[in-house]
C-alpha atoms as one frame of an Amber mdcrd trajectory, in Angstrom:
protein
 218.591  68.497 -49.308 217.120  67.514 -45.948 219.637  66.759 -43.198 218.804
  64.149 -40.574 220.342  64.439 -37.132 220.155  62.038 -34.170 216.981  62.731
 -32.239 215.210  64.301 -35.222 212.562  61.587 -35.145 212.503  60.239 -31.567
 210.238  57.539 -30.187 207.162  59.291 -28.804 204.624  56.600 -27.894 205.009
  53.776 -25.366 204.961  51.220 -28.213 207.716  53.084 -30.070 209.816  53.220
 -26.893 209.362  49.465 -26.437 210.213  48.791 -30.107 213.367  50.872 -29.694
 214.344  49.004 -26.515 213.836  45.627 -28.229 215.962  46.691 -31.209 218.722
  47.937 -28.875 218.615  44.555 -27.101 219.137  42.975 -30.542 222.248  45.117
 -31.094 221.048  48.156 -33.040 222.408  51.561 -31.986 219.802  53.592 -30.121
 220.724  56.805 -31.963 220.143  55.070 -35.325 216.503  54.186 -34.561 214.029
  56.765 -35.860 210.242  56.935 -36.033 208.231  59.141 -38.385 204.583  59.559
 -37.411 203.086  60.859 -40.649 205.150  59.554 -43.560 204.358  61.232 -46.861
 201.480  59.464 -48.573 200.256  57.779 -45.367 198.875  60.750 -43.441 195.808
  59.883 -41.324 196.124  56.130 -42.011 197.614  55.061 -38.683 200.732  53.840
 -40.482 204.069  55.033 -39.103 207.603  54.635 -40.385 210.661  53.092 -38.713
 214.136  53.709 -40.042 217.486  52.391 -38.877 220.520  54.546 -39.652 220.718
  55.541 -43.295 217.933  53.224 -44.524 219.699  50.130 -43.121 218.295  46.585
 -43.047 216.801  44.937 -39.949 217.179  41.149 -39.833 213.936  39.204 -40.349
 214.341  37.440 -37.013 214.670  40.822 -35.277 211.451  42.039 -36.941 209.739
  38.861 -35.704 211.138  39.467 -32.198 209.665  42.984 -32.109 206.313  41.774
 -33.470 206.253  39.009 -30.866 206.700  41.459 -27.988 204.801  44.510 -29.309
 201.293  44.781 -30.761 202.574  45.890 -34.182 202.747  44.572 -37.728 205.923
  45.632 -39.566 206.405  45.566 -43.343 209.584  46.422 -45.195 210.046  48.295
 -48.451 213.432  47.974 -50.180 214.884  49.747 -53.180 218.246  50.095 -54.880
 219.917  53.496 -55.083 222.826  53.826 -57.526 224.784  56.002 -55.090 224.030
  54.245 -51.779 223.118  50.655 -52.685 220.204  48.823 -51.075 218.025  50.883
 -48.769 215.139  49.781 -46.570 212.329  51.486 -44.692 209.806  49.833 -42.402
 206.132  50.760 -42.141 204.232  49.644 -39.086 200.826  49.957 -37.537 199.424
  48.941 -34.187 197.547  45.647 -34.273 193.974  45.842 -33.103 192.539  43.189
 -30.857 190.150  40.920 -32.690 186.700  40.584 -31.150
């Protein structure tokens, strides 16, 4: 069993820090916001993972707010766990400028 503690997966890039700030502005607890740089199965793809609390949901309008103010595209993946109920993780990647 892997234990997760606040600060285990801190924001490390300027974009992650800005995403965290925007989510805090929207009312999410700063200690609940975690970033994982190389999620299993996505190593070397440029995709990173965002998690809120214990796999909590981020409102669609808050995702749009972050995407509006950061050069990222965020996609959610949800699943149902019999013990914990609905859980959600967010994968994101930096948008590239189109030429």
